[in-house]
C-alpha positions in Angstrom: 0.3 -0.4 -0.1 1.4 3.1 -1.0 1.0 6.6 0.2 0.4 9.7 -1.4 3.0 11.6 0.4 4.9 8.3 -1.1 3.9 9.1 -4.9 5.0 12.7 -4.3 8.6 12.3 -3.7 9.5 9.7 -6.6 10.6 11.0 -10.0 8.4 10.7 -13.2 10.3 9.2 -16.5 8.4 8.4 -19.5 10.1 5.6 -21.1 9.2 6.2 -24.3 12.0 8.7 -24.6 13.7 8.6 -21.9 12.6 11.9 -20.4 12.6 13.2 -16.8 8.5 14.7 -16.5 9.6 16.1 -13.0 7.9 15.1 -9.5 4.1 14.7 -8.4 2.6 17.7 -8.1 -1.2 16.7 -7.4 -3.1 13.3 -8.0 -6.6 13.4 -9.3 -8.9 10.6 -7.5 -12.4 9.3 -8.6 -14.7 10.4 -5.7 -17.5 7.4 -5.9 -14.9 4.5 -6.0 -12.0 6.2 -4.5 -9.4 5.0 -6.8 -6.3 7.4 -8.1 -7.2 7.9 -11.7 -4.0 9.9 -12.7 -1.0 11.8 -11.9 0.0 15.4 -12.6 3.1 16.5 -12.6 4.5 20.4 -14.1 4.8 21.1 -17.6 7.9 22.1 -19.8 9.3 24.9 -18.8 9.1 28.0 -21.1 12.5 29.9 -22.2 14.8 28.2 -19.7 12.3 28.6 -17.3 12.3 32.1 -16.6 9.1 32.7 -17.6 6.8 30.4 -15.8 5.8 26.9 -17.2 3.5 25.7 -19.7 0.2 23.5 -18.6 0.7 20.7 -16.5 1.2 17.4 -17.7 -1.8 14.4 -16.9 -0.6 11.3 -16.9 -3.8 8.2 -16.5 -3.3 5.6 -14.8 -3.5 3.2 -17.2 -0.2 4.6 -18.9 2.0 3.9 -15.6 3.8 1.3 -16.0 6.1 0.8 -13.0 6.1 2.2 -9.1 9.7 1.3 -8.3 11.0 2.7 -5.2 12.5 5.8 -6.3 11.1 6.7 -9.5 7.8 5.8 -11.6 7.9 4.8 -15.3 5.0 5.9 -17.2 4.1 4.9 -21.3 3.2 8.1 -22.8 4.1 8.7 -26.7 2.1 11.9 -26.8 2.2 13.8 -23.3 -1.1 15.3 -23.1 -1.1 18.5 -21.8 -4.3 19.9 -19.8 -4.9 23.3 -17.6 -5.3 22.3 -14.0 -7.1 25.1 -12.5 -6.4 25.9 -8.5 
């Protein structure tokens, strides 16, 4: 059994291209079932990270391949960008 705090401390890596997507910023949970449906990582930075970030990246739970000791491997050929309203 994993705690959400354990998930947030892990680095998310896309196994398609080997890129580090960052740490988990947030999670999405289906309230009716109590199941985790997606993880949210920060979007890629703009011009050297100086002018903020793009929209956050939402990765559906079914795209997660493996949760390891210090990283989470996801398979996402086209990482979908989605605005996450706070």
